C-alpha positions as CSV (number, residue, x, y, z in Angstrom):
1,M,-29.9,-35.7,17.7
2,S,-27.6,-38.6,17.1
3,A,-26.4,-40.2,20.3
4,H,-22.7,-39.9,19.3
5,L,-22.8,-36.3,18.2
6,P,-23.4,-33.1,20.3
7,D,-26.7,-31.3,20.3
8,L,-26.1,-28.1,18.3
9,T,-29.2,-26.5,19.7
10,A,-27.5,-26.4,23.1
11,Y,-25.0,-23.8,21.8
12,D,-25.4,-20.0,21.6
13,A,-25.0,-19.8,17.8
14,V,-23.8,-21.9,14.8
15,L,-21.6,-20.2,12.3
16,F,-21.4,-21.9,8.9
17,D,-18.9,-21.7,6.1
18,L,-20.7,-21.4,2.7
19,D,-18.9,-23.3,0.0
20,G,-19.0,-27.0,0.6
21,V,-21.1,-26.6,3.8
22,I,-24.3,-24.8,2.8
23,T,-24.0,-25.1,-0.9
24,P,-22.0,-27.3,-3.2
25,T,-20.3,-24.3,-4.7
26,A,-16.9,-25.7,-3.7
27,E,-17.3,-28.0,-6.7
28,V,-18.0,-25.0,-9.0
29,H,-15.0,-23.2,-7.5
30,R,-12.7,-26.3,-8.0
31,H,-13.8,-26.5,-11.6
32,A,-13.3,-22.8,-12.2
33,W,-9.9,-22.8,-10.6
34,R,-8.8,-25.8,-12.6
35,A,-10.0,-24.4,-15.9
36,M,-8.3,-21.1,-15.3
37,F,-5.0,-22.5,-14.0
38,D,-4.8,-25.2,-16.6
39,E,-4.8,-22.5,-19.3
40,F,-2.6,-20.1,-17.3
41,F,0.1,-22.7,-16.6
42,A,0.1,-24.1,-20.1
43,D,0.4,-20.7,-21.7
44,R,3.5,-19.9,-19.6
45,G,5.1,-23.3,-19.4
46,I,4.7,-23.4,-15.6
47,V,5.3,-26.8,-14.1
48,P,4.2,-29.0,-12.4
49,A,0.7,-28.7,-13.9
50,Y,-2.2,-27.8,-11.8
51,A,-3.4,-30.8,-9.6
52,E,-6.5,-31.3,-7.5
53,D,-4.4,-31.2,-4.3
54,D,-3.5,-27.6,-5.2
55,Y,-7.1,-26.6,-4.5
56,F,-7.1,-28.0,-0.9
57,T,-3.5,-26.9,-0.2
58,H,-3.5,-23.4,-1.6
59,L,-7.0,-22.2,-2.5
60,D,-9.7,-23.8,-0.4
61,G,-11.0,-21.5,2.4
62,K,-8.7,-18.5,1.6
63,K,-9.5,-15.1,0.2
64,R,-9.2,-15.3,-3.6
65,Y,-6.0,-13.3,-4.1
66,D,-4.3,-14.9,-1.1
67,G,-5.0,-18.3,-2.7
68,V,-3.6,-17.2,-6.0
69,A,-0.5,-15.8,-4.4
70,S,0.0,-19.1,-2.4
71,L,-0.3,-21.3,-5.5
72,L,1.9,-19.2,-7.7
73,T,4.6,-19.1,-5.0
74,S,4.5,-22.9,-4.8
75,R,5.5,-22.9,-8.5
76,G,8.2,-20.3,-8.0
77,V,6.2,-17.7,-9.9
78,S,6.2,-14.1,-8.7
79,L,3.7,-11.6,-10.0
80,P,2.9,-8.0,-8.8
81,F,-0.1,-8.1,-6.5
82,G,-1.9,-5.4,-8.5
83,D,-5.3,-4.1,-7.6
84,P,-8.7,-5.8,-7.1
85,A,-10.0,-3.6,-9.9
86,D,-7.5,-5.1,-12.4
87,S,-8.8,-6.5,-15.6
88,P,-9.0,-10.3,-15.8
89,A,-6.4,-10.1,-18.5
90,A,-3.8,-8.4,-16.3
91,D,-0.7,-10.4,-15.3
92,T,-1.1,-9.6,-11.6
93,V,-2.3,-11.7,-8.7
94,C,-5.5,-9.8,-8.7
95,G,-5.9,-10.2,-12.5
96,V,-5.4,-13.9,-12.2
97,G,-8.0,-14.1,-9.4
98,N,-10.4,-12.1,-11.5
99,R,-10.0,-14.5,-14.4
100,K,-11.2,-17.3,-12.2
101,N,-14.1,-15.3,-11.0
102,V,-15.3,-14.7,-14.6
103,V,-15.5,-18.5,-15.1
104,F,-17.2,-19.0,-11.7
105,S,-19.8,-16.3,-12.3
106,R,-20.6,-17.8,-15.7
107,I,-21.2,-21.3,-14.3
108,L,-23.3,-19.9,-11.4
109,A,-25.5,-17.9,-13.9
110,E,-25.9,-20.8,-16.3
111,E,-26.5,-23.6,-13.8
112,G,-27.7,-21.9,-10.6
113,I,-27.0,-23.6,-7.2
114,E,-29.0,-25.6,-4.7
115,P,-28.2,-26.0,-1.0
116,Y,-27.4,-29.3,0.6
117,R,-30.5,-31.0,2.0
118,G,-28.8,-32.0,5.2
119,T,-27.7,-28.4,5.9
120,M,-31.2,-27.0,5.2
121,A,-32.8,-29.6,7.5
122,L,-30.3,-28.7,10.3
123,L,-31.0,-25.0,9.7
124,D,-34.7,-25.7,10.2
125,V,-34.0,-27.4,13.5
126,L,-31.8,-24.5,14.7
127,D,-34.4,-22.0,13.6
128,A,-37.1,-23.8,15.5
129,A,-34.9,-23.8,18.6
130,G,-34.1,-20.1,18.3
131,V,-30.4,-20.6,17.7
132,P,-28.8,-17.7,15.8
133,V,-26.9,-18.7,12.6
134,A,-24.4,-16.8,10.4
135,V,-22.3,-17.3,7.3
136,V,-18.5,-17.0,7.5
137,S,-17.0,-17.3,4.0
138,S,-13.8,-16.1,2.4
139,S,-15.6,-15.8,-0.9
140,K,-16.5,-12.5,-2.5
141,N,-19.3,-14.4,-4.2
142,A,-21.1,-15.3,-1.0
143,E,-24.0,-12.8,-1.5
144,P,-24.8,-13.9,-5.1
145,V,-24.5,-17.5,-4.2
146,L,-26.9,-17.2,-1.3
147,A,-29.3,-15.2,-3.5
148,A,-29.0,-17.8,-6.3
149,A,-29.8,-20.5,-3.8
150,G,-32.8,-18.6,-2.5
151,I,-31.6,-18.6,1.1
152,R,-30.1,-15.1,1.7
153,G,-32.9,-14.3,4.1
154,R,-32.0,-17.2,6.4
155,F,-28.8,-15.5,7.6
156,P,-28.9,-12.1,9.4
157,V,-25.1,-12.0,9.4
158,V,-22.9,-12.7,6.4
159,M,-19.2,-12.2,7.0
160,D,-17.7,-12.7,3.5
161,G,-14.6,-11.8,1.4
162,V,-16.1,-8.4,0.6
163,V,-16.5,-7.5,4.3
164,A,-13.1,-9.0,5.2
165,E,-11.4,-6.9,2.6
166,R,-13.2,-3.7,3.6
167,E,-12.3,-4.3,7.2
168,N,-8.7,-5.5,6.4
169,L,-9.2,-8.9,8.0
170,P,-6.7,-11.6,7.2
171,S,-7.7,-14.8,5.5
172,K,-8.5,-18.1,7.2
173,P,-6.5,-19.8,8.8
174,A,-6.3,-16.6,10.9
175,P,-9.2,-16.5,13.3
176,D,-10.3,-12.9,12.5
177,V,-13.3,-13.6,10.2
178,F,-14.8,-16.1,12.6
179,L,-14.3,-13.8,15.6
180,A,-15.7,-10.9,13.7
181,A,-18.8,-12.9,12.7
182,A,-19.3,-14.0,16.4
183,R,-19.2,-10.3,17.4
184,M,-21.7,-9.4,14.7
185,T,-23.9,-12.2,15.9
186,G,-23.5,-11.1,19.5
187,V,-22.1,-14.3,20.9
188,D,-19.0,-15.7,22.6
189,P,-17.0,-18.1,20.4
190,A,-16.5,-20.3,23.4
191,G,-20.2,-21.1,23.6
192,S,-20.7,-21.3,19.8
193,V,-20.2,-23.8,16.9
194,A,-18.2,-23.3,13.7
195,V,-18.9,-25.6,10.8
196,E,-16.2,-25.9,8.1
197,D,-15.2,-28.2,5.2
198,A,-11.8,-26.5,4.5
199,L,-8.6,-27.2,6.4
200,S,-7.8,-23.5,6.6
201,G,-11.4,-22.8,7.9
202,V,-11.1,-25.5,10.6
203,E,-7.8,-24.0,11.7
204,S,-9.4,-20.6,11.8
205,A,-12.2,-21.7,14.0
206,A,-10.0,-23.7,16.3
207,A,-7.6,-20.7,16.6
208,G,-10.7,-18.6,17.5
209,G,-11.5,-20.7,20.5
210,F,-14.9,-21.9,19.3
211,G,-16.6,-24.3,21.7
212,L,-17.3,-26.8,19.0
213,V,-15.6,-27.1,15.6
214,V,-17.4,-29.3,13.2
215,G,-15.6,-30.6,10.1
216,V,-17.6,-31.6,7.1
217,D,-15.6,-34.0,4.9
218,R,-16.3,-33.1,1.3
219,G,-12.9,-34.3,0.2
220,A,-10.3,-32.8,2.6
221,G,-10.3,-36.1,4.6
222,H,-11.4,-37.1,8.1
223,D,-7.9,-37.3,9.5
224,A,-6.8,-34.0,8.0
225,L,-9.8,-32.2,9.3
226,T,-9.2,-33.7,12.8
227,A,-5.6,-32.7,12.7
228,A,-6.5,-29.2,11.7
229,G,-8.6,-28.9,14.9
230,A,-12.1,-30.3,14.2
231,H,-13.7,-31.8,17.3
232,V,-16.1,-33.9,15.3
233,V,-16.1,-34.8,11.6
234,V,-19.2,-35.7,9.6
235,G,-19.9,-36.5,6.0
236,D,-23.0,-34.5,5.9
237,L,-24.8,-32.3,8.5
238,A,-27.9,-34.6,8.3
239,E,-25.9,-36.8,10.7
240,F,-26.9,-34.3,13.5
241,L,-30.5,-35.2,12.9
242,N,-32.7,-38.1,14.2
243,G,-34.3,-41.0,12.4
244,A,-36.8,-39.9,9.7
245,A,-35.4,-36.4,9.6
246,A,-31.9,-37.7,8.8
247,A,-33.3,-40.1,6.2
248,S,-35.2,-37.3,4.4
249,A,-32.2,-35.0,4.7
250,A,-29.7,-37.5,3.2
251,S,-26.6,-35.9,1.7
252,G,-27.1,-34.2,-1.6
253,T,-28.9,-31.0,-2.6
254,A,-32.4,-29.8,-2.0
255,V,-35.0,-30.4,-4.5
């Protein structure tokens, strides 16, 4: 391991966010949100127009409908919450969220997804050391994304938006989903690692009392991740590896 970074194999478990940490699906999510909200705002004359900062402030790391409600509230727009079964055409918070998911699902089906090389190399190290791993994602698309990436079998525990909704767990930055994943993995958060790229996710893990909170800077910013509670911030998880391993696991996606 790098001399200036902690040895993750010394911890009881490592819990990973999915989008932006294991797979570059955060980019697909950002594009899908922008495409949907650009049209939605333009059709209704909502101002100001959707901006990239809206993703990090209102959407990143949150359950889909919570993110929609947060962004609409920031524009002074109030819609009935509706029901998760609402049609994507429905003018409800759930309907708007479902419109975005239609776009996301189309992109995923057409283009597929590949995991980050650095993350996969770190997973190999953790597996060899016998360190349990889990996924903690606010997304309801976690299962199809993991399947599309061909890595579902690497994670015995997947705490995602579907499970969170079924168990009535609040979104990140509340600590509930991380704490539930730790229980499912059979570990104490104080002896475990949480890895996140979203500010709300870092806040969630910090609030849950995890022994080490790793921020992965995919655009949120080093200082912002640190302020949110990250103990260390890296640009890619390959930084936790040594020499040749780190070189071969440079940031990017697996071939």
